[in-house]
N, C-alpha and C positions, 0 to 999 in steps of 0.2 A: 444727559447730554444733547447736543445737539447734532444730528446724524442726518444723514439721508431716507430714512424714513421719518423723519421726524418733517421733515421740506414737501416730502411723495405728500406723504398726511395732507399737510397744511396746504398743499395747493390744490385737489384734492376738493376738499371744503371750499377754497376760495374758489374752486369750478363750479361746483353743485348751486353757489349762490347766482355766475353766472350764468349760470344755466335756463335761469326765471327770467334774463334778459338783465342785457348791463348797463340800467339805467341810471347807475347807483354815482357819482363824484364830487372831489373833493374841490374844496375853495382853502385858501392859505394866505396868508398874511403876514410877513415880516418887516415889521419896527425897527428904525433903526437902532442901537446900542443895544438890544438885547441878544451878540451873543452870535447872532447866526441862529437863531433859534424863530423857525416860524408856526401860530399855532394854526388849526386845521379845522375845519369844520364838512363834515359828511351830508352828503344829501342827496336825494333822490329825484329821476322826474316824476316818479307818483309819490302823492301824498301817504303819510302814515304809512310806509313801508317799511316795513320789521328785516328784512334785508339790511337796514343800514345797523342794526343795533349787532346783528351775527356778521357783520364785516371790517365795525369798531370791535369783536367778540377779540374773534382771531387778525387781525390786523395786527391790538396790541402783544397779544403769542407773539406774532412772526420781532415785529420791533422790539420786543421786550431782550428776545435769544438774538440777534442782531447789536441789539445799543444803536446811541448816537449822541447825538448835543442835546436833543429837546428832553423836557422832565417827563411826556408819556409815551407806554411804549407807538403806541396809533402814531403819534405824529411822528416818531422816528423811523416807520415804514414808510409810511406817504413819504419824507421829506428819501426815505430812498428812492424810493420809485419816483420820483418827480427829477430826481439829478441824468436819471438816463431817457426820457421816453420827451415829447415833448408835452409843455403846458398850451393850454389855450387861456387862449383875453388873460395872457400878459401885460399886468399897471403895471409903472414905478410911478411915484412920483415924492416928490421933497418927506421926507420920513418913511417914506416903507416902499415895499413892492409886493406881489402876490399876484395869483391865478388860479386858471381851474384847469385842474386832473381830470378829464375823463375818459371813463368808462374802467374804472380800478382795482375793482375783481377780475382782471383780463389779466391788467396792469401787475397782478398777485400775483397770478397764476405762471404768466410769463417769471417772474422772482423768482418762483417758490422752485420755480424745475432748471432755474439757471444753480441758484442756491446749491440744489442736492445736489444734479452733475460736480458741480464741487465738491460740495460732502463725501462722494465718494472716488472723485482721484487722489482724494486726500485717505482716505477709508483702502484703498487700493494699495500707497504707497506704504502706509502704516504696517502693513498686513506684512509689506515681501523688504522694510528696514528692520534690518535683527534689533534686537530692543537695546543693544547697547549701542547702537551709534544714536538710537533718538532720546535715551537719556544724556549722551553724552551734547545730542546739539539743543536739546530742550536744557540743560544746566549751564552752556556754554551756545550760544550762537552766535556763532562766529563763521566768517569764510576761509575757506580753506586752502589755501595757495595749494598744495600739492596734493595734483592726479594720486597719489601713490597711497597717499595718504585713505584717499577716499577704498582704495581698493583693497587697503590690508584692516581698514575697519569693518567693510563690508563683510569680509566673509567670499564677495558671493567671484564667482567666473566668470570670464569676462563672454565667454557663451550666455549663463545663467544668464546675466543683466543687460544680455542681448536683445535675449530671448524674454523680457520683462519690461522694456520696450519697447522693440516693438506690439507686447499685448496692449500696453499702455495706451498705442495710439489706436490700437485695433478700434478699444474699448473708450474712447474719445469719440471715436469718430461716430459709432455705433449710438453711441447716446444723444450727441448734436443730430444725426439723424433722424436719430426719434423722435428730440425734445422741438427741432420744423415741425415733424409726419404731429405731432398732436400740436400744434398753432392751426394748425388746417381746418 
């Protein structure tokens, strides 16, 4: 199961690669008619850089954990990073488009940090939602129209809910501060 510890450890592994200098980049190309599937080529500014193999192994693990349209986990991971980052040397012509994504190790560290925070929030909520409500929500995903239904099902008092909400806001604020501190 993928959890916050998984993303923290994976982010640390990406960071170890980038500590040696993040000259690793990825080039991609997407041909028309390939159902939005990109083909990625990981390269380095240094000739015969063994960090490429390390990066590709970690990216494959991350891509398999997140899923996507591509057949290769590494390509899924790079596609996810590309969607939220600036692509340099973007080019589009008849029949294809492509570009270059620079500093993929540091971008992977950032992405792992965000996924870690998402997992921590979900883990925190799972620990506080009664098992009966978790079962109901997973078996029948629907919008609950009546707020009274939530209070009777969750069996939390309004004071408990308010305290839980305040704690969650504090945790998210701390995580965002810590995450932005790691990037500096």
